[in-house]
PyMOL Python script that loads the backbone (N, CA, C, O; Angstrom):
from pymol import cmd

cmd.read_pdbstr("""\
ATOM      1  N   MET A   1      11.370   9.236   5.117  1.00  0.00           N
ATOM      2  CA  MET A   1      10.031   9.006   5.200  1.00  0.00           C
ATOM      3  C   MET A   1       9.487   9.219   6.592  1.00  0.00           C
ATOM      4  O   MET A   1       8.360   9.686   6.758  1.00  0.00           O
ATOM      5  N   LEU A   2      10.291   8.877   7.609  1.00  0.00           N
ATOM      6  CA  LEU A   2       9.839   8.949   8.937  1.00  0.00           C
ATOM      7  C   LEU A   2       9.761  10.518   9.321  1.00  0.00           C
ATOM      8  O   LEU A   2       8.857  10.962  10.029  1.00  0.00           O
ATOM      9  N   ALA A   3      10.706  11.241   8.833  1.00  0.00           N
ATOM     10  CA  ALA A   3      10.715  12.741   9.141  1.00  0.00           C
ATOM     11  C   ALA A   3       9.508  13.328   8.530  1.00  0.00           C
ATOM     12  O   ALA A   3       8.818  14.114   9.180  1.00  0.00           O
ATOM     13  N   GLU A   4       9.175  12.956   7.176  1.00  0.00           N
ATOM     14  CA  GLU A   4       7.960  13.454   6.581  1.00  0.00           C
ATOM     15  C   GLU A   4       6.731  13.192   7.413  1.00  0.00           C
ATOM     16  O   GLU A   4       5.992  14.107   7.777  1.00  0.00           O
ATOM     17  N   ALA A   5       6.524  11.906   7.712  1.00  0.00           N
ATOM     18  CA  ALA A   5       5.432  11.448   8.508  1.00  0.00           C
ATOM     19  C   ALA A   5       5.257  12.307   9.807  1.00  0.00           C
ATOM     20  O   ALA A   5       4.154  12.735  10.150  1.00  0.00           O
ATOM     21  N   VAL A   6       6.337  12.518  10.464  1.00  0.00           N
ATOM     22  CA  VAL A   6       6.387  13.169  11.847  1.00  0.00           C
ATOM     23  C   VAL A   6       5.900  14.647  11.581  1.00  0.00           C
ATOM     24  O   VAL A   6       4.922  15.150  12.136  1.00  0.00           O
ATOM     25  N   LEU A   7       6.761  15.316  10.601  1.00  0.00           N
ATOM     26  CA  LEU A   7       6.454  16.730  10.351  1.00  0.00           C
ATOM     27  C   LEU A   7       5.150  17.066   9.901  1.00  0.00           C
ATOM     28  O   LEU A   7       4.622  18.133  10.216  1.00  0.00           O
ATOM     29  N   ASN A   8       4.504  16.064   9.053  1.00  0.00           N
ATOM     30  CA  ASN A   8       3.096  16.456   8.679  1.00  0.00           C
ATOM     31  C   ASN A   8       2.003  15.671   9.472  1.00  0.00           C
ATOM     32  O   ASN A   8       0.842  15.609   9.067  1.00  0.00           O
ATOM     33  N   THR A   9       2.428  15.080  10.612  1.00  0.00           N
ATOM     34  CA  THR A   9       1.596  14.298  11.414  1.00  0.00           C
ATOM     35  C   THR A   9       0.633  13.262  10.640  1.00  0.00           C
ATOM     36  O   THR A   9      -0.571  13.147  10.870  1.00  0.00           O
ATOM     37  N   CYS A  10       1.354  12.535   9.694  1.00  0.00           N
ATOM     38  CA  CYS A  10       0.651  11.610   8.894  1.00  0.00           C
ATOM     39  C   CYS A  10       0.500  10.302   9.472  1.00  0.00           C
ATOM     40  O   CYS A  10       1.479   9.830  10.049  1.00  0.00           O
ATOM     41  N   ASP A  11      -0.575   9.634   9.410  1.00  0.00           N
ATOM     42  CA  ASP A  11      -0.690   8.257   9.833  1.00  0.00           C
ATOM     43  C   ASP A  11      -0.051   7.236   9.059  1.00  0.00           C
ATOM     44  O   ASP A  11       0.468   6.270   9.619  1.00  0.00           O
ATOM     45  N   ILE A  12      -0.049   7.394   7.636  1.00  0.00           N
ATOM     46  CA  ILE A  12       0.653   6.560   6.784  1.00  0.00           C
ATOM     47  C   ILE A  12       1.375   7.400   5.791  1.00  0.00           C
ATOM     48  O   ILE A  12       0.790   8.383   5.335  1.00  0.00           O
ATOM     49  N   THR A  13       2.554   7.123   5.418  1.00  0.00           N
ATOM     50  CA  THR A  13       3.395   7.758   4.414  1.00  0.00           C
ATOM     51  C   THR A  13       3.926   6.700   3.423  1.00  0.00           C
ATOM     52  O   THR A  13       4.561   5.741   3.863  1.00  0.00           O
ATOM     53  N   TYR A  14       3.718   6.821   2.262  1.00  0.00           N
ATOM     54  CA  TYR A  14       4.135   6.004   1.173  1.00  0.00           C
ATOM     55  C   TYR A  14       5.311   6.616   0.409  1.00  0.00           C
ATOM     56  O   TYR A  14       5.258   7.804   0.088  1.00  0.00           O
ATOM     57  N   ALA A  15       6.389   5.845   0.099  1.00  0.00           N
ATOM     58  CA  ALA A  15       7.389   6.331  -0.864  1.00  0.00           C
ATOM     59  C   ALA A  15       7.080   5.891  -2.312  1.00  0.00           C
ATOM     60  O   ALA A  15       6.508   4.815  -2.486  1.00  0.00           O
ATOM     61  N   LYS A  16       7.421   6.649  -3.337  1.00  0.00           N
ATOM     62  CA  LYS A  16       7.128   6.319  -4.679  1.00  0.00           C
ATOM     63  C   LYS A  16       8.514   5.839  -5.244  1.00  0.00           C
ATOM     64  O   LYS A  16       9.420   6.665  -5.352  1.00  0.00           O
ATOM     65  N   PRO A  17       8.699   4.585  -5.592  1.00  0.00           N
ATOM     66  CA  PRO A  17       9.969   4.211  -6.257  1.00  0.00           C
ATOM     67  C   PRO A  17      10.154   4.889  -7.564  1.00  0.00           C
ATOM     68  O   PRO A  17       9.204   5.084  -8.321  1.00  0.00           O
ATOM     69  N   GLU A  18      11.343   5.241  -7.829  1.00  0.00           N
ATOM     70  CA  GLU A  18      11.818   5.917  -9.061  1.00  0.00           C
ATOM     71  C   GLU A  18      12.123   4.897 -10.186  1.00  0.00           C
ATOM     72  O   GLU A  18      12.073   5.235 -11.368  1.00  0.00           O
ATOM     73  N   GLN A  19      12.432   3.663  -9.800  1.00  0.00           N
ATOM     74  CA  GLN A  19      12.734   2.615 -10.710  1.00  0.00           C
ATOM     75  C   GLN A  19      11.724   1.464 -10.575  1.00  0.00           C
ATOM     76  O   GLN A  19      10.740   1.573  -9.844  1.00  0.00           O
ATOM     77  N   HIS A  20      11.981   0.375 -11.282  1.00  0.00           N
ATOM     78  CA  HIS A  20      11.040  -0.876 -11.170  1.00  0.00           C
ATOM     79  C   HIS A  20      11.479  -1.361  -9.881  1.00  0.00           C
ATOM     80  O   HIS A  20      12.630  -1.221  -9.467  1.00  0.00           O
ATOM     81  N   VAL A  21      10.511  -1.953  -9.233  1.00  0.00           N
ATOM     82  CA  VAL A  21      10.593  -2.407  -7.850  1.00  0.00           C
ATOM     83  C   VAL A  21      11.150  -3.836  -7.950  1.00  0.00           C
ATOM     84  O   VAL A  21      12.059  -4.154  -7.183  1.00  0.00           O
ATOM     85  N   HIS A  22      10.729  -4.611  -8.731  1.00  0.00           N
ATOM     86  CA  HIS A  22      11.052  -5.985  -8.848  1.00  0.00           C
ATOM     87  C   HIS A  22      12.188  -6.275  -9.854  1.00  0.00           C
ATOM     88  O   HIS A  22      12.386  -5.390 -10.687  1.00  0.00           O
ATOM     89  N   GLN A  23      12.945  -7.351  -9.905  1.00  0.00           N
ATOM     90  CA  GLN A  23      14.068  -7.676 -10.683  1.00  0.00           C
ATOM     91  C   GLN A  23      13.451  -8.176 -12.005  1.00  0.00           C
ATOM     92  O   GLN A  23      14.226  -8.308 -12.952  1.00  0.00           O
ATOM     93  N   SER A  24      12.319  -8.430 -12.158  1.00  0.00           N
ATOM     94  CA  SER A  24      11.701  -9.172 -13.302  1.00  0.00           C
ATOM     95  C   SER A  24      10.671  -8.199 -13.904  1.00  0.00           C
ATOM     96  O   SER A  24       9.865  -7.630 -13.169  1.00  0.00           O
ATOM     97  N   LEU A  25      10.689  -8.016 -15.149  1.00  0.00           N
ATOM     98  CA  LEU A  25       9.719  -7.173 -15.896  1.00  0.00           C
ATOM     99  C   LEU A  25       8.235  -7.774 -15.668  1.00  0.00           C
ATOM    100  O   LEU A  25       7.236  -7.082 -15.477  1.00  0.00           O
ATOM    101  N   LEU A  26       8.272  -9.244 -15.726  1.00  0.00           N
ATOM    102  CA  LEU A  26       6.998 -10.096 -15.753  1.00  0.00           C
ATOM    103  C   LEU A  26       6.430  -9.845 -14.279  1.00  0.00           C
ATOM    104  O   LEU A  26       5.221  -9.670 -14.130  1.00  0.00           O
ATOM    105  N   ARG A  27       7.277  -9.829 -13.231  1.00  0.00           N
ATOM    106  CA  ARG A  27       6.713  -9.509 -11.927  1.00  0.00           C
ATOM    107  C   ARG A  27       6.096  -8.023 -11.832  1.00  0.00           C
ATOM    108  O   ARG A  27       5.043  -7.791 -11.237  1.00  0.00           O
ATOM    109  N   ASP A  28       6.821  -7.101 -12.446  1.00  0.00           N
ATOM    110  CA  ASP A  28       6.376  -5.724 -12.356  1.00  0.00           C
ATOM    111  C   ASP A  28       5.065  -5.601 -13.180  1.00  0.00           C
ATOM    112  O   ASP A  28       4.179  -4.833 -12.805  1.00  0.00           O
ATOM    113  N   TRP A  29       4.937  -6.365 -14.315  1.00  0.00           N
ATOM    114  CA  TRP A  29       3.662  -6.297 -15.170  1.00  0.00           C
ATOM    115  C   TRP A  29       2.592  -7.084 -14.351  1.00  0.00           C
ATOM    116  O   TRP A  29       1.438  -6.658 -14.413  1.00  0.00           O
ATOM    117  N   GLY A  30       2.840  -8.148 -13.618  1.00  0.00           N
ATOM    118  CA  GLY A  30       1.920  -8.852 -12.812  1.00  0.00           C
ATOM    119  C   GLY A  30       1.292  -8.061 -11.646  1.00  0.00           C
ATOM    120  O   GLY A  30       0.133  -8.207 -11.258  1.00  0.00           O
ATOM    121  N   SER A  31       2.222  -7.185 -11.125  1.00  0.00           N
ATOM    122  CA  SER A  31       1.894  -6.231  -9.974  1.00  0.00           C
ATOM    123  C   SER A  31       0.973  -5.202 -10.378  1.00  0.00           C
ATOM    124  O   SER A  31      -0.006  -4.866  -9.712  1.00  0.00           O
ATOM    125  N   ARG A  32       1.334  -4.679 -11.560  1.00  0.00           N
ATOM    126  CA  ARG A  32       0.457  -3.512 -12.201  1.00  0.00           C
ATOM    127  C   ARG A  32      -0.935  -4.132 -12.581  1.00  0.00           C
ATOM    128  O   ARG A  32      -1.972  -3.499 -12.386  1.00  0.00           O
ATOM    129  N   SER A  33      -0.927  -5.273 -13.078  1.00  0.00           N
ATOM    130  CA  SER A  33      -2.141  -5.822 -13.621  1.00  0.00           C
ATOM    131  C   SER A  33      -3.112  -6.232 -12.379  1.00  0.00           C
ATOM    132  O   SER A  33      -4.337  -6.118 -12.417  1.00  0.00           O
ATOM    133  N   TYR A  34      -2.397  -6.709 -11.314  1.00  0.00           N
ATOM    134  CA  TYR A  34      -3.208  -7.100 -10.153  1.00  0.00           C
ATOM    135  C   TYR A  34      -3.901  -5.836  -9.508  1.00  0.00           C
ATOM    136  O   TYR A  34      -5.074  -5.853  -9.136  1.00  0.00           O
ATOM    137  N   LYS A  35      -3.105  -4.786  -9.412  1.00  0.00           N
ATOM    138  CA  LYS A  35      -3.520  -3.379  -8.882  1.00  0.00           C
ATOM    139  C   LYS A  35      -4.668  -2.993  -9.764  1.00  0.00           C
ATOM    140  O   LYS A  35      -5.694  -2.564  -9.235  1.00  0.00           O
ATOM    141  N   TYR A  36      -4.579  -3.112 -11.075  1.00  0.00           N
ATOM    142  CA  TYR A  36      -5.590  -2.637 -11.998  1.00  0.00           C
ATOM    143  C   TYR A  36      -7.017  -3.296 -11.867  1.00  0.00           C
ATOM    144  O   TYR A  36      -8.096  -2.712 -11.966  1.00  0.00           O
ATOM    145  N   ILE A  37      -6.800  -4.627 -11.625  1.00  0.00           N
ATOM    146  CA  ILE A  37      -8.046  -5.438 -11.361  1.00  0.00           C
ATOM    147  C   ILE A  37      -8.675  -5.041  -9.938  1.00  0.00           C
ATOM    148  O   ILE A  37      -9.888  -4.944  -9.749  1.00  0.00           O
ATOM    149  N   LEU A  38      -7.726  -4.832  -8.999  1.00  0.00           N
ATOM    150  CA  LEU A  38      -8.229  -4.364  -7.734  1.00  0.00           C
ATOM    151  C   LEU A  38      -8.951  -3.095  -7.693  1.00  0.00           C
ATOM    152  O   LEU A  38      -9.923  -2.903  -6.962  1.00  0.00           O
ATOM    153  N   VAL A  39      -8.421  -2.176  -8.547  1.00  0.00           N
ATOM    154  CA  VAL A  39      -9.127  -0.911  -8.680  1.00  0.00           C
ATOM    155  C   VAL A  39     -10.542  -1.007  -9.322  1.00  0.00           C
ATOM    156  O   VAL A  39     -11.487  -0.328  -8.921  1.00  0.00           O
ATOM    157  N   LYS A  40     -10.620  -1.884 -10.332  1.00  0.00           N
ATOM    158  CA  LYS A  40     -11.914  -2.145 -11.011  1.00  0.00           C
ATOM    159  C   LYS A  40     -12.896  -2.677 -10.013  1.00  0.00           C
ATOM    160  O   LYS A  40     -14.033  -2.218  -9.907  1.00  0.00           O
ATOM    161  N   LEU A  41     -12.408  -3.694  -9.258  1.00  0.00           N
ATOM    162  CA  LEU A  41     -13.283  -4.375  -8.309  1.00  0.00           C
ATOM    163  C   LEU A  41     -13.753  -3.605  -7.096  1.00  0.00           C
ATOM    164  O   LEU A  41     -14.893  -3.771  -6.663  1.00  0.00           O
ATOM    165  N   THR A  42     -12.912  -2.781  -6.549  1.00  0.00           N
ATOM    166  CA  THR A  42     -13.144  -2.013  -5.345  1.00  0.00           C
ATOM    167  C   THR A  42     -13.514  -0.690  -5.518  1.00  0.00           C
ATOM    168  O   THR A  42     -14.157  -0.130  -4.630  1.00  0.00           O
ATOM    169  N   GLY A  43     -13.152  -0.017  -6.693  1.00  0.00           N
ATOM    170  CA  GLY A  43     -13.508   1.302  -6.958  1.00  0.00           C
ATOM    171  C   GLY A  43     -12.696   2.278  -6.210  1.00  0.00           C
ATOM    172  O   GLY A  43     -13.062   3.442  -6.049  1.00  0.00           O
ATOM    173  N   ILE A  44     -11.392   1.711  -5.670  1.00  0.00           N
ATOM    174  CA  ILE A  44     -10.499   2.613  -4.810  1.00  0.00           C
ATOM    175  C   ILE A  44      -9.385   2.923  -5.754  1.00  0.00           C
ATOM    176  O   ILE A  44      -8.502   2.085  -5.939  1.00  0.00           O
ATOM    177  N   PRO A  45      -9.371   4.177  -6.415  1.00  0.00           N
ATOM    178  CA  PRO A  45      -8.169   4.427  -7.338  1.00  0.00           C
ATOM    179  C   PRO A  45      -6.855   4.600  -6.821  1.00  0.00           C
ATOM    180  O   PRO A  45      -5.892   4.497  -7.581  1.00  0.00           O
ATOM    181  N   HIS A  46      -6.691   4.883  -5.459  1.00  0.00           N
ATOM    182  CA  HIS A  46      -5.392   4.965  -4.867  1.00  0.00           C
ATOM    183  C   HIS A  46      -4.644   3.689  -4.781  1.00  0.00           C
ATOM    184  O   HIS A  46      -3.459   3.737  -4.449  1.00  0.00           O
ATOM    185  N   ILE A  47      -5.230   2.507  -5.055  1.00  0.00           N
ATOM    186  CA  ILE A  47      -4.464   1.225  -5.045  1.00  0.00           C
ATOM    187  C   ILE A  47      -3.312   1.343  -5.874  1.00  0.00           C
ATOM    188  O   ILE A  47      -2.249   0.861  -5.481  1.00  0.00           O
ATOM    189  N   ARG A  48      -3.394   1.959  -7.037  1.00  0.00           N
ATOM    190  CA  ARG A  48      -2.173   2.174  -7.954  1.00  0.00           C
ATOM    191  C   ARG A  48      -0.938   2.701  -7.189  1.00  0.00           C
ATOM    192  O   ARG A  48       0.205   2.429  -7.556  1.00  0.00           O
ATOM    193  N   ASP A  49      -1.192   3.406  -6.197  1.00  0.00           N
ATOM    194  CA  ASP A  49      -0.027   4.164  -5.517  1.00  0.00           C
ATOM    195  C   ASP A  49       0.441   3.278  -4.223  1.00  0.00           C
ATOM    196  O   ASP A  49       1.393   3.625  -3.524  1.00  0.00           O
ATOM    197  N   PHE A  50      -0.234   2.243  -4.011  1.00  0.00           N
ATOM    198  CA  PHE A  50       0.159   1.485  -2.779  1.00  0.00           C
ATOM    199  C   PHE A  50       1.346   0.638  -3.129  1.00  0.00           C
ATOM    200  O   PHE A  50       1.465   0.073  -4.216  1.00  0.00           O
ATOM    201  N   ASN A  51       2.247   0.577  -2.120  1.00  0.00           N
ATOM    202  CA  ASN A  51       3.506  -0.274  -2.358  1.00  0.00           C
ATOM    203  C   ASN A  51       3.917  -0.610  -0.899  1.00  0.00           C
ATOM    204  O   ASN A  51       3.312  -0.136   0.062  1.00  0.00           O
ATOM    205  N   SER A  52       4.961  -1.439  -0.783  1.00  0.00           N
ATOM    206  CA  SER A  52       5.475  -1.919   0.387  1.00  0.00           C
ATOM    207  C   SER A  52       6.452  -0.908   1.069  1.00  0.00           C
ATOM    208  O   SER A  52       6.962  -1.194   2.152  1.00  0.00           O
ATOM    209  N   PHE A  53       6.692   0.180   0.489  1.00  0.00           N
ATOM    210  CA  PHE A  53       7.602   1.063   1.023  1.00  0.00           C
ATOM    211  C   PHE A  53       6.765   2.189   1.879  1.00  0.00           C
ATOM    212  O   PHE A  53       6.404   3.244   1.358  1.00  0.00           O
ATOM    213  N   ARG A  54       6.543   1.912   3.007  1.00  0.00           N
ATOM    214  CA  ARG A  54       5.557   2.815   3.812  1.00  0.00           C
ATOM    215  C   ARG A  54       5.977   2.833   5.308  1.00  0.00           C
ATOM    216  O   ARG A  54       6.532   1.845   5.789  1.00  0.00           O
ATOM    217  N   VAL A  55       5.741   3.861   5.995  1.00  0.00           N
ATOM    218  CA  VAL A  55       5.801   4.008   7.329  1.00  0.00           C
ATOM    219  C   VAL A  55       4.453   4.192   7.861  1.00  0.00           C
ATOM    220  O   VAL A  55       3.631   4.765   7.145  1.00  0.00           O
ATOM    221  N   MET A  56       4.110   3.772   9.053  1.00  0.00           N
ATOM    222  CA  MET A  56       2.770   4.146   9.590  1.00  0.00           C
ATOM    223  C   MET A  56       2.746   4.112  11.125  1.00  0.00           C
ATOM    224  O   MET A  56       3.519   3.450  11.817  1.00  0.00           O
ATOM    225  N   ARG A  57       1.802   4.877  11.551  1.00  0.00           N
ATOM    226  CA  ARG A  57       1.495   4.990  12.962  1.00  0.00           C
ATOM    227  C   ARG A  57       1.173   3.641  13.514  1.00  0.00           C
ATOM    228  O   ARG A  57       0.388   2.944  12.870  1.00  0.00           O
ATOM    229  N   GLY A  58       1.715   3.154  14.702  1.00  0.00           N
ATOM    230  CA  GLY A  58       1.475   1.945  15.236  1.00  0.00           C
ATOM    231  C   GLY A  58       0.059   1.503  15.501  1.00  0.00           C
ATOM    232  O   GLY A  58      -0.326   0.351  15.302  1.00  0.00           O
ATOM    233  N   SER A  59      -0.747   2.543  15.991  1.00  0.00           N
ATOM    234  CA  SER A  59      -2.082   2.159  16.234  1.00  0.00           C
ATOM    235  C   SER A  59      -2.964   1.930  14.874  1.00  0.00           C
ATOM    236  O   SER A  59      -3.960   1.207  14.834  1.00  0.00           O
ATOM    237  N   VAL A  60      -2.470   2.619  13.836  1.00  0.00           N
ATOM    238  CA  VAL A  60      -3.127   2.209  12.600  1.00  0.00           C
ATOM    239  C   VAL A  60      -2.729   0.798  12.018  1.00  0.00           C
ATOM    240  O   VAL A  60      -3.535   0.032  11.490  1.00  0.00           O
ATOM    241  N   ALA A  61      -1.380   0.554  12.183  1.00  0.00           N
ATOM    242  CA  ALA A  61      -0.967  -0.820  11.800  1.00  0.00           C
ATOM    243  C   ALA A  61      -1.614  -1.782  12.596  1.00  0.00           C
ATOM    244  O   ALA A  61      -2.062  -2.750  11.982  1.00  0.00           O
ATOM    245  N   ARG A  62      -1.781  -1.749  13.893  1.00  0.00           N
ATOM    246  CA  ARG A  62      -2.465  -2.718  14.747  1.00  0.00           C
ATOM    247  C   ARG A  62      -3.978  -2.888  14.388  1.00  0.00           C
ATOM    248  O   ARG A  62      -4.501  -4.002  14.386  1.00  0.00           O
ATOM    249  N   ALA A  63      -4.649  -1.768  14.091  1.00  0.00           N
ATOM    250  CA  ALA A  63      -5.989  -1.914  13.893  1.00  0.00           C
ATOM    251  C   ALA A  63      -6.308  -2.464  12.373  1.00  0.00           C
ATOM    252  O   ALA A  63      -7.372  -2.991  12.050  1.00  0.00           O
ATOM    253  N   THR A  64      -5.273  -2.258  11.572  1.00  0.00           N
ATOM    254  CA  THR A  64      -5.391  -2.922  10.230  1.00  0.00           C
ATOM    255  C   THR A  64      -5.227  -4.490  10.316  1.00  0.00           C
ATOM    256  O   THR A  64      -6.021  -5.301   9.840  1.00  0.00           O
ATOM    257  N   ALA A  65      -4.081  -4.779  10.992  1.00  0.00           N
ATOM    258  CA  ALA A  65      -3.712  -6.096  11.251  1.00  0.00           C
ATOM    259  C   ALA A  65      -4.759  -6.900  11.858  1.00  0.00           C
ATOM    260  O   ALA A  65      -4.853  -8.086  11.544  1.00  0.00           O
ATOM    261  N   SER A  66      -5.636  -6.320  12.780  1.00  0.00           N
ATOM    262  CA  SER A  66      -6.570  -7.066  13.428  1.00  0.00           C
ATOM    263  C   SER A  66      -7.766  -7.490  12.547  1.00  0.00           C
ATOM    264  O   SER A  66      -8.572  -8.354  12.890  1.00  0.00           O
ATOM    265  N   VAL A  67      -7.816  -6.771  11.317  1.00  0.00           N
ATOM    266  CA  VAL A  67      -8.922  -7.143  10.401  1.00  0.00           C
ATOM    267  C   VAL A  67      -8.317  -7.957   9.140  1.00  0.00           C
ATOM    268  O   VAL A  67      -9.044  -8.320   8.215  1.00  0.00           O
ATOM    269  N   CYS A  68      -7.042  -8.193   9.177  1.00  0.00           N
ATOM    270  CA  CYS A  68      -6.498  -8.827   8.001  1.00  0.00           C
ATOM    271  C   CYS A  68      -6.289 -10.384   8.262  1.00  0.00           C
ATOM    272  O   CYS A  68      -6.054 -10.861   9.372  1.00  0.00           O
ATOM    273  N   GLY A  69      -6.397 -11.045   7.180  1.00  0.00           N
ATOM    274  CA  GLY A  69      -6.101 -12.490   7.254  1.00  0.00           C
ATOM    275  C   GLY A  69      -4.910 -12.786   6.279  1.00  0.00           C
ATOM    276  O   GLY A  69      -4.327 -11.817   5.792  1.00  0.00           O
ATOM    277  N   HIS A  70      -4.540 -13.955   5.983  1.00  0.00           N
ATOM    278  CA  HIS A  70      -3.427 -14.229   5.163  1.00  0.00           C
ATOM    279  C   HIS A  70      -3.749 -13.907   3.635  1.00  0.00           C
ATOM    280  O   HIS A  70      -2.889 -13.740   2.770  1.00  0.00           O
ATOM    281  N   GLU A  71      -5.156 -13.846   3.442  1.00  0.00           N
ATOM    282  CA  GLU A  71      -5.598 -13.681   1.996  1.00  0.00           C
ATOM    283  C   GLU A  71      -5.885 -12.246   1.745  1.00  0.00           C
ATOM    284  O   GLU A  71      -6.202 -11.969   0.588  1.00  0.00           O
ATOM    285  N   THR A  72      -5.831 -11.240   2.650  1.00  0.00           N
ATOM    286  CA  THR A  72      -6.074  -9.966   2.658  1.00  0.00           C
ATOM    287  C   THR A  72      -4.983  -9.203   2.013  1.00  0.00           C
ATOM    288  O   THR A  72      -3.806  -9.410   2.311  1.00  0.00           O
ATOM    289  N   TYR A  73      -5.367  -8.279   1.089  1.00  0.00           N
ATOM    290  CA  TYR A  73      -4.431  -7.367   0.597  1.00  0.00           C
ATOM    291  C   TYR A  73      -4.279  -6.187   1.634  1.00  0.00           C
ATOM    292  O   TYR A  73      -5.196  -5.381   1.789  1.00  0.00           O
ATOM    293  N   PHE A  74      -3.116  -6.109   2.326  1.00  0.00           N
ATOM    294  CA  PHE A  74      -2.980  -5.168   3.414  1.00  0.00           C
ATOM    295  C   PHE A  74      -3.346  -3.745   3.069  1.00  0.00           C
ATOM    296  O   PHE A  74      -4.017  -3.112   3.884  1.00  0.00           O
ATOM    297  N   ASP A  75      -2.981  -3.201   1.972  1.00  0.00           N
ATOM    298  CA  ASP A  75      -3.207  -1.865   1.596  1.00  0.00           C
ATOM    299  C   ASP A  75      -4.650  -1.637   1.313  1.00  0.00           C
ATOM    300  O   ASP A  75      -5.121  -0.531   1.578  1.00  0.00           O
ATOM    301  N   VAL A  76      -5.348  -2.504   0.837  1.00  0.00           N
ATOM    302  CA  VAL A  76      -6.849  -2.444   0.659  1.00  0.00           C
ATOM    303  C   VAL A  76      -7.457  -2.211   2.194  1.00  0.00           C
ATOM    304  O   VAL A  76      -8.169  -1.262   2.523  1.00  0.00           O
ATOM    305  N   ALA A  77      -7.036  -3.235   3.009  1.00  0.00           N
ATOM    306  CA  ALA A  77      -7.480  -3.105   4.428  1.00  0.00           C
ATOM    307  C   ALA A  77      -7.132  -1.734   5.034  1.00  0.00           C
ATOM    308  O   ALA A  77      -7.932  -1.184   5.791  1.00  0.00           O
ATOM    309  N   LEU A  78      -6.067  -1.228   4.746  1.00  0.00           N
ATOM    310  CA  LEU A  78      -5.699   0.198   5.248  1.00  0.00           C
ATOM    311  C   LEU A  78      -6.663   1.203   4.701  1.00  0.00           C
ATOM    312  O   LEU A  78      -6.994   2.141   5.426  1.00  0.00           O
ATOM    313  N   SER A  79      -7.147   1.096   3.486  1.00  0.00           N
ATOM    314  CA  SER A  79      -8.064   2.029   3.064  1.00  0.00           C
ATOM    315  C   SER A  79      -9.456   1.904   3.803  1.00  0.00           C
ATOM    316  O   SER A  79     -10.244   2.849   3.826  1.00  0.00           O
ATOM    317  N   LEU A  80      -9.703   0.747   4.377  1.00  0.00           N
ATOM    318  CA  LEU A  80     -10.980   0.616   4.968  1.00  0.00           C
ATOM    319  C   LEU A  80     -11.062   0.921   6.560  1.00  0.00           C
ATOM    320  O   LEU A  80     -12.119   1.010   7.184  1.00  0.00           O
ATOM    321  N   VAL A  81      -9.831   1.057   7.079  1.00  0.00           N
ATOM    322  CA  VAL A  81      -9.681   1.345   8.511  1.00  0.00           C
ATOM    323  C   VAL A  81      -9.968   2.839   8.797  1.00  0.00           C
ATOM    324  O   VAL A  81      -9.892   3.273   9.946  1.00  0.00           O
TER     325      VAL A  81
END
""", "prot")
cmd.dss("prot")
cmd.show_as("cartoon", "prot")
cmd.util.cbc("prot")
cmd.orient("prot")
């Protein structure tokens, strides 16, 4: 991922898992449902692609962290920065 980000001068690079991310089908279903609701509420269709497997430029991470609280969905904040 790091090589891809550097080669393409990307600020953020996400990996797309090939298998279920969680050990529980219920947790996978809950994650997909939560993202579905967020897409409907925010109108940001890319939320479905967000996951914790990412690499990002330090300045972007710091700017996003400065507007996040403990109740903030980090990837939604990333889409606003």
